[in-house]
C-alpha positions in Angstrom: -76.5 232.3 110.9 -80.2 231.9 111.5 -82.7 234.4 110.0 -84.8 235.8 112.8 -88.3 237.2 111.9 -89.8 239.5 114.5 -93.5 239.1 115.0 -95.9 241.6 116.7 -97.8 240.2 119.7 -101.2 241.3 121.0 -103.2 240.5 124.1 -106.4 238.6 123.3 -109.1 236.5 125.0 -109.5 232.8 124.6 -112.7 231.9 122.7 -113.9 229.6 125.5 -113.6 232.1 128.4 -112.4 235.3 129.8 -108.8 234.3 130.1 -106.3 236.8 128.6 -103.5 235.4 126.4 -100.5 236.7 124.4 -101.2 236.1 120.7 -99.3 236.3 117.4 -100.9 239.4 115.7 -100.7 238.0 112.2 -102.2 234.6 112.9 -104.3 235.3 116.0 -103.0 232.1 117.6 -102.0 232.2 121.3 -98.3 231.5 122.1 -97.9 227.9 123.3 -97.2 227.1 127.0 -98.8 230.1 128.6 -100.1 229.5 132.1 -101.0 233.1 133.2 -101.1 236.7 131.9 -101.5 239.7 134.2 -101.9 243.4 133.4 -101.0 245.9 136.0 -102.0 249.5 135.3 -101.0 251.8 138.1 -102.5 255.3 138.2 -99.1 257.0 138.3 -97.0 254.9 136.0 -96.8 252.8 132.8 -98.8 249.6 132.6 -96.9 246.3 132.7 -97.8 242.9 131.3 -96.5 239.8 132.9 -96.8 236.5 131.1 -95.9 233.1 132.7 -94.9 230.2 130.6 -94.6 226.5 131.3 -90.9 226.3 130.4 -90.7 222.6 130.9 -93.8 221.2 129.2 -94.1 219.8 125.7 -94.8 223.2 124.3 -92.7 225.2 126.7 -90.4 228.1 126.0 -87.1 227.2 124.3 -84.0 229.3 123.5 -83.6 230.2 119.8 -80.5 228.1 119.3 -81.9 224.9 121.0 -83.0 222.2 118.6 -86.7 221.5 118.3 -87.9 218.2 119.9 -89.8 216.0 117.5 -93.1 214.9 118.8 
């Protein structure tokens, strides 16, 4: 069985612009493969965060049990 370590995520800004990204709280590094992040904060409800990933690129999202591709 694989040990899974949960990591806290935070929303940050890229150093080279105003673009928002989802980052690892411990390292401050953005998650690979992000193409867009949107925050919706309606006046009458809870805010939502939507992150879009390039699921098919070199650094795209993979399922936990999929083997890593060597580059």
